Every structure is written in C-alpha cells, then in structure tokens.
C-alpha positions as CSV (number, residue, x, y, z in Angstrom):
1,M,159.3,57.1,161.2
2,D,156.5,59.3,161.7
3,L,154.6,57.6,158.3
4,N,152.2,55.2,159.1
5,T,149.2,57.3,159.4
6,A,150.7,60.4,158.3
7,D,149.8,63.6,156.6
8,S,152.4,65.3,154.4
9,T,153.9,68.8,153.6
10,A,157.1,71.2,153.6
11,T,159.1,72.5,155.6
12,A,162.9,74.4,155.3
13,T,165.5,75.5,157.7
14,A,164.8,78.3,160.6
15,P,165.7,81.7,159.8
16,T,168.8,82.4,161.1
17,S,167.3,85.3,162.7
18,A,164.2,87.2,163.2
19,T,166.8,90.7,161.8
20,S,165.9,89.3,158.5
21,L,162.6,91.1,158.4
22,T,162.4,94.5,159.1
23,S,159.8,96.3,160.8
24,A,158.6,99.7,160.3
25,T,159.8,102.5,161.5
26,A,158.0,104.1,164.2
27,P,155.5,106.8,162.6
28,T,156.2,110.4,162.6
29,S,153.1,111.8,161.2
30,A,149.5,110.6,161.1
31,T,149.8,109.1,157.6
32,A,152.8,107.2,158.7
33,T,151.9,103.4,158.2
34,S,150.2,101.1,161.2
35,S,151.0,97.7,163.0
36,G,149.0,96.6,160.4
37,D,152.4,96.6,158.3
38,A,154.4,95.2,160.8
39,P,155.4,91.8,160.0
40,L,152.9,89.0,161.5
41,K,154.5,87.0,164.1
42,V,154.0,83.3,163.6
43,A,154.6,80.2,166.1
44,V,155.5,77.3,163.5
45,I,154.3,74.3,166.1
46,L,155.7,70.9,165.1
47,A,153.4,68.7,166.7
48,S,155.3,65.0,166.6
49,N,158.1,64.1,169.1
50,R,157.7,60.5,167.7
51,E,161.4,58.9,168.3
52,G,162.5,58.7,164.8
53,R,160.3,61.3,163.7
54,F,159.8,62.5,159.9
55,A,158.9,65.8,161.1
56,P,162.0,68.0,161.3
57,V,162.5,67.2,157.7
58,V,159.0,68.6,157.1
59,A,159.7,71.7,159.5
60,D,163.0,72.4,157.3
61,W,161.1,72.4,154.1
62,F,158.6,75.0,155.0
63,L,160.6,77.3,157.4
64,S,162.7,77.6,154.2
65,R,159.5,78.8,152.5
66,T,159.2,81.5,155.3
67,D,162.7,82.3,155.8
68,G,162.8,86.0,154.4
69,H,159.2,86.4,153.9
70,P,158.5,90.0,154.2
71,A,155.2,89.7,155.9
72,V,156.4,86.6,158.2
73,V,158.9,86.3,161.1
74,T,158.8,82.8,163.2
75,D,159.5,80.9,166.5
76,L,159.6,77.3,166.1
77,V,157.9,75.6,168.7
78,D,159.2,72.0,169.2
79,V,156.4,69.9,171.1
80,A,159.4,67.4,172.0
81,G,161.6,70.0,173.3
82,L,158.7,71.8,175.9
83,D,158.4,68.8,178.2
84,L,155.0,70.2,179.5
85,P,153.5,68.0,182.1
86,T,150.4,65.0,181.4
87,V,148.8,65.7,184.1
88,H,146.5,68.9,184.5
89,S,147.1,70.6,187.3
90,Y,145.9,74.2,189.0
91,R,149.2,73.9,191.3
92,P,151.6,72.2,189.3
93,A,155.6,72.3,190.6
94,P,157.4,74.9,190.4
95,E,159.7,73.6,187.6
96,A,156.5,72.6,185.4
97,A,155.4,75.9,185.8
98,D,158.1,77.8,184.8
99,R,157.9,75.4,181.7
100,L,154.3,76.1,181.4
101,A,155.1,80.0,181.4
102,E,157.7,80.0,178.9
103,A,155.3,77.9,176.5
104,A,152.4,80.9,177.8
105,G,154.5,83.5,176.5
106,R,155.7,82.0,173.4
107,L,152.3,81.5,171.9
108,A,150.8,84.7,173.2
109,A,153.7,86.6,171.5
110,A,152.1,84.9,168.2
111,D,149.7,87.0,165.9
112,A,149.3,83.5,164.0
113,F,150.3,79.8,163.6
114,V,151.1,77.0,161.7
115,V,150.8,73.6,162.6
116,I,152.9,70.9,161.6
117,T,151.5,67.7,162.3
118,P,151.4,63.5,161.4
119,E,148.1,61.7,161.5
120,Y,148.7,59.0,164.0
121,N,145.6,56.1,164.2
122,H,143.3,58.8,162.2
123,S,144.1,61.5,164.1
124,Y,146.4,64.4,165.6
125,P,149.5,63.1,168.2
126,A,148.9,63.3,171.6
127,P,151.3,65.8,172.8
128,L,149.8,68.1,169.9
129,K,147.0,67.9,172.1
130,N,148.1,68.6,175.6
131,L,149.9,72.3,174.2
132,I,146.7,72.9,173.4
133,D,144.7,72.0,176.3
134,W,147.1,74.1,178.5
135,H,146.5,77.3,177.0
136,H,143.1,79.0,175.7
137,A,143.3,82.7,175.4
138,E,146.9,82.4,173.6
139,W,145.3,81.2,170.6
140,Q,141.8,83.1,171.0
141,A,141.0,85.1,167.6
142,K,144.4,84.1,165.8
143,P,144.5,82.3,162.8
144,V,146.0,78.9,162.4
145,A,147.5,77.2,159.3
146,F,147.9,73.4,159.3
147,V,151.1,71.5,157.3
148,S,150.6,67.5,157.7
149,Y,152.3,64.9,156.5
150,G,151.9,61.1,156.1
151,G,151.0,58.1,154.3
152,V,147.9,57.5,151.8
153,S,146.1,60.1,153.5
154,G,148.9,63.2,153.8
155,G,148.0,63.7,157.4
156,L,144.6,65.2,156.3
157,R,142.2,63.4,158.8
158,A,144.7,64.6,161.8
159,V,143.8,68.2,160.2
160,E,140.0,68.0,160.2
161,H,140.0,66.9,163.8
162,L,142.1,69.9,164.4
163,R,140.0,72.5,162.7
164,Q,137.2,71.7,165.6
165,V,139.7,71.7,168.3
166,F,140.9,75.1,167.2
167,A,137.2,76.5,166.4
168,E,136.7,75.4,170.1
169,L,139.0,77.6,171.3
170,H,138.1,80.8,169.2
171,A,140.8,80.0,166.4
172,V,140.8,80.6,163.1
173,S,141.9,77.9,160.7
174,I,142.8,78.7,157.4
175,R,141.1,76.4,154.1
176,D,143.9,75.8,152.4
177,T,146.8,73.4,153.5
178,V,149.9,71.9,152.5
179,S,150.0,67.9,152.8
180,F,151.9,65.6,151.5
181,H,151.0,62.0,150.6
182,N,153.5,59.3,151.3
183,A,156.0,61.7,152.2
184,G,159.2,59.8,152.9
185,A,159.7,58.8,149.2
186,L,159.1,63.0,148.1
187,F,161.9,64.0,149.7
188,D,165.8,62.7,149.2
189,D,168.7,62.2,151.6
190,E,169.3,65.9,151.9
191,G,165.8,66.7,153.1
192,R,165.3,68.4,149.9
193,H,161.7,67.7,147.8
194,R,162.2,66.2,144.8
195,D,159.7,67.7,142.8
196,P,158.6,71.0,144.4
197,A,156.7,72.8,142.4
198,G,152.9,71.5,143.5
199,A,154.0,72.0,147.3
200,D,155.8,75.6,146.5
201,A,152.2,76.6,145.1
202,A,150.4,74.9,147.9
203,A,153.0,76.6,150.5
204,K,152.8,80.6,149.0
205,S,148.9,79.8,149.1
206,L,148.5,79.1,152.6
207,L,150.7,82.0,153.5
208,D,148.7,84.5,151.4
209,Q,145.6,83.3,153.8
210,L,147.9,83.1,157.1
211,V,148.9,87.0,156.5
212,W,145.4,88.4,155.6
213,W,144.1,86.6,158.3
214,G,147.0,87.5,160.6
215,R,146.4,91.5,159.6
216,A,143.2,91.4,159.6
217,L,142.5,89.9,162.9
218,R,145.2,91.7,164.6
219,D,143.7,95.2,163.0
220,A,140.9,94.0,164.8
221,K,141.7,93.9,168.2
222,E,144.2,96.9,168.4
223,V,140.4,98.9,167.5
224,R,138.1,95.9,169.7
225,P,140.0,93.7,172.5
226,Y,138.2,90.2,171.1
227,G,135.4,89.0,174.4
228,G,135.3,85.6,173.4
C-alpha cells in the first residue's frame, strides 16, 4: 500500500453516469437561469500509480460523496491509466501525442479539480507532477481541492507542496481539505470508513467551497476570458 508517508482522505464509487445530475433547460427568456446554475464539471485526479496502492479506496469513498450531488458531475482521471510520456518533447510520437491530447481534453473540459494524493518522501507522487507539467492553460483560473491520505501526516505535506505548484499555474487552491491519517486503519475490508462522521463533514465543506469558487470563476470567464 502507498501509506508509508501518504496523507489520508475520503472516496466512493464512481457515479454510474453523468445523467444523474440534470442541467438547466435552455433559456426561454431573459429571466432564465445562466450557466452558473449548471452542474460543475469536476475532474477527480487519482495521483498514485504505485503497486498495491490504497488510492482506489480513498477515491471510491470520495466519489460516493459526490454521486448524486446536485451541483457536481465528476470525471475520474487516474494517472495509472494515462500512460503519459515522461520525456517532455515538443514533438512526441503519434501514439504519445494521442494520449496527451485525450488527457488535455479531459482537463480542459473541467471547471474544477479534486486531487486525491498520498505523500511520498515528504511530497506528492511523480506521475502527478508529470501530468501537471504536460499542461498549462488547462489549469488556469480554476479551483483545485485536495483529498490526501497516508501515515501520521495524512498527506498534508504533499498538499502544501501542491498549493505552490498550482499557484504558479494560475489555479486557485481550496482552503479546506480532507485528510486521512493512518488511512489503512480507518477503512474496513469493504472500503467503508469505520467512523465517517468527521470525514463526511470535511468532504461537505470541501465541496461547498469548490462549488462556490468553481461557479464564480466559470461565470467570471464568461464575462472576461482569463489572460494570465
């Protein structure tokens, strides 16, 4: 498991479909609702690709908290399945270019991000940094929230490093996090949190803030495109 130095947080099973969240009908008059009321498209990034990783347990827990949320629709972006090249080239091979284009499209379509990360050696996993560094405009003027898990630190040191990285990319990091300290002991063999009240409350606070910032930034960019 990737718990040696990782931070802890909550997850859940992926939503069965985006249709569980209904968007507003097309405006019929000047008083109709704006796109600000449409569900927020949230890319949930699973940051670990380590063998025997604990990440899917945390991801499942978190996604169970977003499933059916009236303001959120999610896309799980798992770094283990992206197979992005680690050599940054201006002319990647055709197959690598296709994989990069697919990842870029999913990130660009998102209004907001949630990063689910362990802590490795006092920081976050290398595959996550690779995903971040391959992209730039896809992150800009969007909010990023963090769910972390691991040992005694609960992954919070990884989160603090990520805040600096995303600030450089003109993203807005969300203040409140969900962190699981000694995560392996917090979940049963079925992936259920043994005492979920505190984690559920933290997830609600995180999502409330993410939705507020996501809508505010999305609305602002409709009025004036971001030029960072």
